N, C-alpha and C positions, 0 to 999 in steps of 0.2 A: 603139089602143083597140079592143077586140073586144066582141062581144055577150056578155051574161052567160050565156046558155044554153050549158051544156057547158063553162064556163070552167075547171073543175077538171080536165077530162080532159087538156088539153095539158100541165098541170103534172105530172100523174101519169105521162104518157108521157115527159116530159123526165127525171123522176127514175129511171124504169126504164132509160132509155138510159144515164144516169150510173152506175147500179148495175151494169149489164152491162159498161160500160167499165172500171169499177173492178175487177170480178171478172176480166175478160179480162186486165187489166194484171197482176193477181196470178198468173194462170195461165200467162201467157207468160213470166213471169220464171223463169229456170232455177232448179230446186231445188238446194239445197246438197247436195253429196255429203259423205260422211263423210270429213273430211280427216284426215291423219295427225296424231298427237299431237305437241305440242312436245317438245323433248328431255327435259324433266323428267317427262313423263307417258307417253311412247310405250313400249308394252310390248315388251320384248325377247323374241325367240324362245327358248323353253325349250331347254336343252341336252338332247339325247337321250343315254341311256346308251350307251357304246361297246360293240362286240362283239355277240354273239348275244343274242336275246331271253332275258329272265330272268324268274323268278318267274311262270311261266305259270299255274300252279294258283292261286297266291295272288292274281294279278291278276284272274282271273275271280271269285274269292271277294270281292275288294275291290269290284269293280263291283256285285256283289249287295248288299254292305253299304252302299255309297253309295246304291243304289236305295231302301233303306228308312230311310236316315238322315234324321231330321227337320230337323236343322240344315242339311244340304246342300239339302234341298228348300226351306227358307226362303230361303237365299242365292240359289238359282236363281230363286225368285219375285221377290226384290228386283232381281236383274239384269234380268229381263223388265220390271219396272216402270220401272227407270232407262232401259232401251233404248227404252221407249215415248215418252220425252221427245224422241226424234229427230223425232217428228211436229211438235212445236212448233219445233224448230230448223230444219226445212225449210219452215215456214210463212212467208208473206209478211208476217204481222202477229204480234206477240207475244201478242196477246189475241184476243178475239172481236170481230168487227165488230158494229155495232149499228144499229138502225133506230128512229127516233123521229118524233114529230110533235106538232102542237098545233092547236087550233081555238078561235077566239074570235069573239064577236059584240058590237058596241057597242050598249048599251041606251039611252044618251043622247048628245046631240051634234048638231051641225049637218049631219052626213052621215047620211042615212037608210039603214037596211038594211046598215050596214057589217059585213062579215064578212072574217075573215082565216084562211087555212088554211096550215099549214106542214108540210113533210115533210123529214126529215134522215137521211142515211146517213153513218156515220163509222166509224173504226177507230183503235186505237192503232198506233204505228209504232215500229220499232226505232231505238234510238240508234246513232250511228256506231260500228261495231265490236262492237256488243252481240250480234248474232246469231252472229258468229264465236266470241266468248268463250263464249256459251251452248253452242254445239256442242262446243267443246273441253271444257267442263265435263261435258257428257253423255258424251263419249268417255272422259274420265278416270274417271267414275263406273262405266262398264261395265268398264274395265280393272281398277279396284280390286276389283270383285265377282268378276271372273274369277280374280284372284289369291287372293282370300279363299276361293273354291271350291277352288282348288288346295291351299291351306293346310289346308282342312278335309279334303280327300282324304288328305293326309299324316297328319293327326291320326287319321282313321279307320284308315289303314294301320297306325299304331302299335297301335291296339286289336286289329286283326286279327292282327298279328304276335304280340303277347303272348298272345292267346287260342290261337293256333296252337301256340306253344311250351308253353303250359300243358297242352294236350291231348297233345302229344308226350311231355312229362315224365310225366304220369300213365299214359299207355299204356306207357311204358318201365318204370315202377315195377310196373305190373300184370304185364308180361312177366317181370320178375325174380322177382316173387312166385310166379308159376306155375312157373318153373324151380326155385325153392326147394321148392315142394310136390312136384314130380316127383322131385327128388333125395331129399327126406325120405321119400317113399314107397318109393323104391328101397332106401335104407339101412334103412328100417323092415322091409321084407320080408326083407332079408338078416339083420337083427338077430333077427327072430322065428325064422328058421330056425336060427340059431346057438344061441339060447336053448333051442329044442326039442331040439337035439343036445347040449345041456349044455356048449357051448363058452363061453357067456357067462352072466352072472347075470341074474335076472329084472329087476333095476333098470335094466339096459341097455335092455330092451324098453320100460320105462316112459319112459326118456329119449327113445327113438325116437318113441313115441306123443306125447309132449309137443311134440317138434319138428314132427311132422306136424300136430297141432292148431294150433300157432302159425302154421305156413305156410298152413293153410286159412283162418285168421282174416285173415291178411295179404292173401290172394287176394281174400276178400270185400270188404275195405276198399278195396284198390287198384282193383278192378273198379268199385266204386261211384264212386270218385273219377274214374276214367277216363270213365265214362258221363256224369257230371255235367259234366266239362270238354267233352266232345263236344256235349252239349246246349247249353252256353253258347256254343260256337262256332257251332252251327247257328242259335241265336237271333240272334247278331250278324250273321251273313252271310245270313240268310234261307233257311236250309236246307242250305247247303253243309257237307260233312264234311271234317275236317282230315286228308285223305289225299293222297298224292302228293308231289311234290317242291316245295320252297319257292323259294329264290332263291340266287343266288351273290353273293359279296362283290363290290362295285363300287368302281372307283377314285374318288378325290376329284374334285370338280368346282369350278369357280369359285364363290366364296361368293355373288356377286351373282345366281347362278341358283337359290339356295335359296329355296323358297316363303316361309319365315319372314322373309326379307329383301326379297323382291319385294313382299310385301303392304304393309309400311310405306312402301316407295318409291312404290307406287301410291297409297297414302293421302296421301302428301306431294304427289304430283302433283295429286291431286284438290283438296287444300286450296289449292294455288297457283292452279289454274284458277278456284276459287271466289273467291279474292282478286281475280283479274283481272276476273271478271264483275262483282264489286261496284264496282270502280274504274271500269269502263266504264259501268255503269248508275248513275251518280251522282245521277240523278233518276228519278222514275217516268216511264213511257213517255208521250211526248206523244201527243196525239190530233188527228186531222184529219178534217174532215167537209165534205160538200157539202149544201146545203139548197136547197129551192125554196119560194117563198111566193106565194100567190094572194090578192089583195085585191079585194073587190067592194064597191060602194056607190053611192049617188045623191047628187049635189050639188044641193040645191033652191034655192040662192041665185041661180042664173043664170036668165035669162028662159026658156030652154029647158033644163030639167034633163036632165043626161046621166047615163047609167049607166056607171060606170067598172069596168074589169076589168083589173087589172094583175098580171103575173107577174114574179117576181124570182128570180134564181139567185145563190147566193153560196157562199163557203167560210168555214168556221170552224176555228180551231185552239186548242189548249190546251197550254201548256208549263209543267209544274210547275217550281218553283225549288228548288235544292239547299239543304238546311239541315243544320247540325251535328247536330241532334237525330235526323235520319234516318240520316246517313252514318257518324258516328263509332261508334255501337254496332255497325253491320254490319262496318265495317273491323276493329274490335277483336275481334269474334267470329271473323272469318276469320283474323286474325293468330294468335289463340289456337289455332286448329286447325292452322295451319302449325307453330307451336311444339310442339304435342303430337305431331304426326306426326314431326317431327325427333327429338324425344326418344325416341319409340317405335322409330325406326330405329336410333338409337345403342344402345338397350337390346337390340334384337334381334341386332345385331352381336356384342355381348358374349356373349349367351346361346348363339348358334350356335357361336362359337369355343370356348366352354367345353364345350359338348356334344360337339363333334367330338373335342376333346382327351381328354375322359373316355371316350368310346367307343373311341378308339384304345388307350388304356391298358387298358381292359377286355378288348379283343380279345387284346392281348399277354399279359395275365395268364391269360385263359381258354385260350390255346394252350399255355402252360407247364403249367397245371394238367391239361389233357387229356393231354399227353404223359406226365406223371408218373403220372396215374391209369391209363393204359394199361400202363405198366411194372409198377405195383403189382398190377394184375389178373393180369398174366402170372405174376408171382411167386406170388401167392396161389393161382392155379389149379394151378400146378406143385406147390405145397406140399400142396394138398388131394389131388391124385392120389397123391402119395407117402404121405400119411396114410392113404388108403383101402387102399393096398397093405400098409402096415404093420399096419393093423387086421386085415386078412384073415390076415396072418401071426402075429397075436397079439403084435406088438411094442408096440402102444399100446392103451389102453382106449377105450371108447366116449366117455367124457367128453372126452378129448383130441381124438378125431375130430371131435366137434361143435364144439369150440372152434376147430379149424382151419377147419371149415366156416363158422363165423361170420365168421372173418377173410376168407374168400373172398366171402361175401355182402356184407360191408362194402365190399370192393374192387369188387364188381360194381355196387353202388349208387353208389359214388364215381365209377366210370368212366362210368356212364350219366349221372349228374348233370353231370360235367365235359363230356361230349359235348353235352348239351343247353345247358349254359351257354355253350359256344363258339358254338353256333348262334344263341343269343339275342344274344350279343355282336356277331356278324357282322350280324344283322338290325338291331340298334340302331345299328351303324355306318352301314349304308345309310340308316337313318332319320335319323341325325345329318347325313349328307351331303344330305338332302332328297329322297331317291329314294322315290317311291311305286311299288309293283310295277306294271309295265305289260306288255302282251302284246308 
């Protein structure tokens, strides 16, 4: 029994000591390190393309496009948000510790001046295996967003590749149009001279002028289309121009390394760790607390009334009980996510296989078409050279000359289109294999 003066100070000192001991226990406990994922969630190292670096120009342009891509920025922000949950996984408590207290005075009764003060410090605690399950869930979430970022990079690569080849196609069309104009002017000057010498009729000069005007119109149209395609490419890539070399065809790689398959696998691993976390946390987190109480009062019933001052220290705990209303919906939701991820993976497997088969068939067809177009252009160019010599010798008229010239122009356009189509097919085959251009 102690004197009443300063009776609350020993209680406060005792609580501070308990608080320090609790915090020291939490600090001395080793922090959890990021453990490797279980077999169903551990990220496999991505296969690197064999051989020399490829797609150097396009890789730089792709990095620029990724830098201004809103969806990539959103995924990166989500990844940082998920990774921030490591702070909770490495914490000694799943929630926030708390500090509370109470103060009461008795207004009636046989004990005079009775006062009671109580202070309490507590915190929630992890269930057995819950912290490890939570950390695995965070790991799986980070891996899933890494794979989603890789898949988005592949999607942006498809946009960049298509924009690249659109710019190349329009530039080639503009080049053919300029060649047509140069040839038309050359033939037109020769035609004008022959008309002035009386070797050809005046309508031949009109035919030459008509071809020159048609070529000038085509040049204006194709130049405008080429400029628009370049601007579209610059907008997509943040200012890069579609110049330089693109990429070489790459060999096939294991399907499991395809970003379109790695992403659903990572999502499935995330769903499985979520199921494990729910099964481990079958109840809300228990709470444990220490408290201190100080009671003061005077007992008047005795001959010599004594002033009492009592200090009490104790422990409180709260353990929630599991209920079907809490657990069944959570388990069903987690199982639904597992089923969805499994179905997405099966669907992705079918789509990737079909895309690869279609891309291979397109490459084979484009190679055949390119070879035939090259032969056709060779024949048409030889035919046009013979026609020009025959025209100078007066063996054919101007109409026949321009008809042969049109055949050559058609062959030039077909050859250029076939070459572009082959490049597009090879790029799409790389795309189907899951390769994004890299340095």
